[in-house]
C-alpha positions in Angstrom: 55.6 -84.6 1.3 55.0 -80.8 1.6 51.5 -79.4 1.9 50.2 -75.9 1.3 48.5 -74.1 4.3 45.1 -74.5 2.6 45.7 -78.2 2.1 46.7 -78.6 5.7 43.6 -76.9 6.9 41.5 -79.2 4.8 43.4 -82.2 6.1 42.7 -81.1 9.7 39.0 -80.4 9.0 38.7 -83.8 7.3 40.3 -85.5 10.2 37.8 -83.9 12.7 34.9 -84.5 10.3 35.8 -88.2 10.3 35.8 -88.3 14.1 32.5 -86.4 14.3 30.8 -88.8 11.8 32.0 -91.7 13.8 30.5 -90.3 17.0 28.0 -92.4 18.9 24.3 -92.0 18.8 23.4 -90.8 22.3 20.4 -91.0 24.6 20.1 -89.2 27.9 21.4 -91.2 30.9 21.3 -88.7 33.8 20.4 -85.1 34.5 21.8 -83.4 37.6 20.3 -80.1 38.7 18.6 -78.3 41.6 16.0 -81.0 41.7 18.3 -83.9 42.6 21.9 -82.7 42.8 22.5 -83.2 46.5 21.1 -86.7 46.4 23.3 -87.7 43.5 26.6 -86.2 44.7 28.6 -86.9 47.8 30.6 -84.4 49.8 34.4 -85.1 50.2 35.7 -84.0 53.6 39.1 -85.6 53.8 42.5 -83.9 53.6 43.1 -82.4 50.2 45.1 -84.8 48.1 46.8 -81.9 46.3 48.1 -80.3 49.5 45.9 -77.2 49.3 45.4 -74.6 51.9 41.8 -75.8 52.1 39.4 -77.6 54.5 36.7 -79.5 52.6 33.6 -79.7 54.7 30.9 -82.4 54.9 27.3 -81.9 53.8 25.9 -80.9 57.3 28.6 -78.3 57.7 28.2 -77.0 54.2 24.5 -76.6 54.7 24.8 -75.0 58.2 27.5 -72.5 57.0 25.9 -71.6 53.7 28.7 -73.2 51.6 26.2 -75.3 49.5 22.6 -74.8 48.5 20.4 -73.3 45.9 20.6 -69.8 44.3 19.0 -68.3 41.2 17.5 -71.6 40.3 20.9 -73.4 40.3 23.2 -75.3 42.6 25.5 -73.2 44.7 28.9 -74.5 45.8 30.9 -71.9 47.7 33.7 -71.2 50.1 34.1 -69.3 53.4 34.6 -65.6 52.7 34.1 -64.2 56.2 36.8 -65.6 58.4 40.6 -65.3 58.5 42.4 -68.6 58.9 45.8 -70.1 59.4 44.8 -73.7 58.9 43.0 -73.6 55.5 39.9 -71.9 54.1 36.7 -73.9 54.2 35.4 -75.0 50.8 33.3 -77.7 49.1 34.3 -80.7 46.9 31.5 -82.9 45.6 31.7 -86.2 43.6 29.0 -87.9 41.6 27.7 -91.2 43.1 27.7 -92.7 39.6 30.8 -93.4 37.5 30.9 -93.4 33.7 33.0 -94.8 30.9 32.7 -92.8 27.7 29.8 -90.6 26.7 28.8 -87.0 26.2 28.8 -84.7 29.2 27.1 -81.3 29.0 27.5 -78.8 31.8 25.6 -75.5 31.9 27.6 -73.3 34.3 26.3 -69.8 35.2 29.3 -68.8 37.5 32.7 -70.3 38.4 35.0 -69.3 41.3 36.9 -66.1 40.6 38.2 -63.0 42.3 35.8 -60.4 43.7 38.3 -57.6 42.8 40.9 -57.1 40.1 43.6 -59.2 41.8 43.3 -62.0 39.2 41.8 -64.7 41.5 45.1 -65.1 43.3 45.2 -68.3 45.4 42.2 -69.9 43.7 42.3 -73.3 42.1 38.8 -74.2 40.9 38.2 -77.4 38.8 35.4 -79.2 37.0 36.8 -82.7 36.3 36.4 -86.5 36.2 38.6 -89.3 37.4 38.7 -93.0 37.9 39.8 -95.4 40.6 43.4 -96.2 41.5 44.7 -92.8 40.2 46.3 -92.4 37.7 45.6 -95.8 36.2 42.0 -95.1 35.2 42.7 -91.6 34.1 41.6 -88.1 34.9 40.0 -85.5 32.6 40.2 -81.8 33.7 37.5 -80.0 31.7 37.6 -76.6 33.3 40.6 -75.6 35.5 43.1 -72.9 36.3 45.0 -71.0 39.0 45.8 -67.5 40.1 45.9 -64.9 37.2 45.2 -67.4 34.5 42.9 -65.8 31.9 41.8 -68.8 29.8 40.9 -72.4 30.5 43.4 -75.2 30.7 42.2 -78.7 29.7 44.4 -81.6 30.9 44.5 -85.4 30.9 46.3 -87.5 33.4 47.1 -91.2 33.0 49.4 -94.0 33.9 52.5 -94.4 31.7 52.8 -95.0 27.9 50.2 -92.5 26.8 51.0 -89.7 24.5 48.4 -87.6 22.8 48.2 -85.2 19.8 45.8 -82.3 19.6 45.0 -82.8 16.0 41.6 -81.1 15.4 41.8 -78.5 18.2 41.1 -74.9 17.5 44.2 -73.2 16.0 44.8 -71.0 19.0 44.9 -73.9 21.4 48.4 -75.1 22.3 49.5 -78.5 23.4 51.8 -77.7 26.3 52.8 -81.3 26.8 52.1 -84.5 24.9 52.9 -87.0 27.6 49.8 -87.6 29.8 51.6 -89.5 32.6 51.2 -88.5 36.2 50.8 -85.1 37.9 52.0 -83.0 34.9 49.7 -84.7 32.4 49.1 -83.6 28.8 47.7 -80.0 28.9 46.2 -77.8 26.3 46.2 -74.1 26.9 43.2 -72.4 25.2 43.1 -68.9 23.7 39.3 -68.2 23.5 37.9 -65.3 25.5 35.4 -65.9 28.3 36.3 -69.5 28.9 37.6 -69.1 32.4 37.4 -66.9 35.6 36.1 -63.4 35.9 35.6 -63.0 32.1 33.5 -66.2 32.0 31.3 -64.8 34.8 31.0 -61.4 33.2 29.6 -63.1 30.1 27.0 -65.0 32.1 29.0 -68.3 32.0 28.3 -70.8 29.3 28.1 -74.5 28.4 31.0 -76.9 28.3 30.6 -80.2 26.4 32.9 -83.2 26.7 32.8 -86.1 24.4 34.8 -89.2 25.3 35.0 -92.0 22.7 37.4 -94.7 21.7 39.2 -92.4 19.3 39.4 -89.0 21.1 38.5 -86.9 24.2 37.2 -83.6 23.0 35.9 -80.4 24.8 33.8 -77.6 23.3 32.8 -74.3 24.9 29.6 -72.3 24.0 29.3 -68.9 25.4 26.0 -67.7 27.0 23.5 -66.4 24.5 24.9 -68.4 21.6 22.4 -70.6 19.7 24.2 -73.8 20.7 24.4 -72.9 24.4 20.7 -72.1 24.4 19.9 -75.3 22.6 22.0 -77.5 24.9 20.8 -75.8 28.1 17.1 -75.5 27.3 16.6 -78.5 25.1 14.4 -81.3 26.3 16.2 -83.7 28.6 15.6 -86.6 26.3 16.8 -84.8 23.2 19.8 -86.3 21.5 22.5 -83.8 20.6 24.8 -84.5 17.7 28.4 -83.4 18.1 28.8 -83.1 14.4 26.9 -79.8 14.7 29.2 -78.5 17.5 32.0 -77.2 15.2 35.7 -77.6 15.9 36.5 -78.5 19.5 38.2 -76.0 21.8 40.6 -78.9 22.5 40.7 -82.5 21.4 43.1 -85.3 22.5 43.7 -88.0 19.9 45.3 -91.2 21.1 45.7 -93.7 18.3 48.9 -95.6 18.3 50.3 -93.2 20.9 47.7 -94.0 23.6 44.8 -96.4 23.9 42.0 -94.4 25.4 40.2 -97.5 26.4 43.3 -98.7 28.2 43.8 -95.6 30.2 40.3 -94.1 31.0 37.4 -95.8 32.7 34.9 -95.5 35.5 35.0 -91.8 36.0 33.1 -89.9 38.7 32.3 -86.2 38.1 33.8 -83.7 40.5 33.5 -80.0 41.2 35.7 -78.3 43.8 37.4 -75.1 44.8 40.9 -75.5 46.2 43.5 -72.9 47.4 47.2 -72.8 46.9 48.6 -76.4 46.9 50.6 -78.3 44.3 49.6 -75.9 41.5 48.4 -72.5 42.6 50.8 -72.4 45.5 53.7 -73.9 43.6 53.6 -71.1 40.9 52.8 -68.3 43.4 56.3 -66.8 43.3 56.3 -66.8 39.5 53.2 -64.7 39.3 54.1 -61.0 39.5 50.5 -59.9 40.4 50.0 -62.5 43.1 53.4 -62.5 44.7 53.2 -58.7 45.1 50.2 -59.2 47.4 51.9 -61.6 49.9 55.0 -63.6 50.3 53.1 -66.9 50.2 49.8 -68.1 48.8 48.7 -69.4 52.2 49.4 -66.0 53.8 47.2 -64.2 51.2 44.4 -66.7 51.2 44.3 -66.9 55.0 44.3 -63.1 55.6 41.9 -61.9 52.9 38.5 -63.6 53.2 36.6 -60.8 51.4 38.6 -61.5 48.2 36.6 -64.8 47.9 33.0 -63.6 47.9 32.8 -64.5 44.2 34.6 -67.9 44.6 31.6 -70.1 44.0 30.1 -72.4 41.4 26.6 -71.8 40.2 25.5 -74.8 38.2 22.4 -75.0 36.2 22.7 -78.6 35.2 25.0 -81.4 34.1 23.5 -83.8 31.5 25.1 -87.2 30.7 24.4 -88.9 27.4 25.5 -92.4 26.6 24.9 -95.1 24.0 21.8 -97.2 24.6 20.8 -95.2 27.7 17.2 -95.0 28.9 15.6 -91.9 30.4 16.2 -92.2 34.2 13.7 -91.9 36.9 15.0 -88.9 38.8 15.2 -88.8 42.6 14.1 -85.6 44.1 16.1 -83.7 46.8 15.5 -84.8 50.3 17.1 -84.8 53.8 19.1 -81.6 54.4 17.4 -78.4 53.2 20.5 -76.8 51.6 18.9 -73.4 51.8 21.9 -71.3 51.0 
């Protein structure tokens, strides 16, 4: 049956409206911010699983070298931008102690890793993401991620086999690059909205990302700084209950249905923030990037020799709020132990 464009738009809108109406009623489960972040997240200091030109440091080293701490009322997670290196640039990767299955996750991010000049963040691979045990069998959700000169956010799911997604309900400019979510490639959606990633994100003062994970879909919204929704979500009372039906159309939504059981492929996810260099993505596509490959023959050579390019390669996080069904307002543990005075 043939549909007019108007009828198609109504069909898509109705589909998303149905998903929104079916959304859960949420209550606050956890709030992570400068009051408790370093008691609720662990530092990962093993070898990078993605083969990056990076050395993830432990909490004591991050504190001592000023790679993690507090700045402008938020949580700072940075990289070494002072020293040349031929063994990998020091950086931070942190993982939440708690794991979650489904829910609404709202991250107020003031700054993300990007270039300090106009070189397009060459060599950088920052990510805000979630993943479960026994990868990829419990799934991975990449909420905010990109490499090199990428201008807009890429949102990707990774799963075990037999999982294909549609992006029915995503903004019209968002393109589904791959429908099969299996393994390293995953099912990726490339967005087209300005200020969602990198230097332009930072120039706009950052913004708020929201992820909703339900039985039916995994959806991501972005609200730029200063918008009414960003203000409401970032400044609202911690025990307020946001309704995704008021969020508008998602930046990207992954709908499983008969092509993929979300419950069967996603569970027990920890929240992660990290900044990697080169590796299986940024390094692999280095020679394909005209801007970056003109700076050095390899990603590792450029990253190792140009520490001053990474003064802006840091996360500044105001908060992450987690809402779930039937949750109760948590008793928050205050920061203790290491000072994290960066």
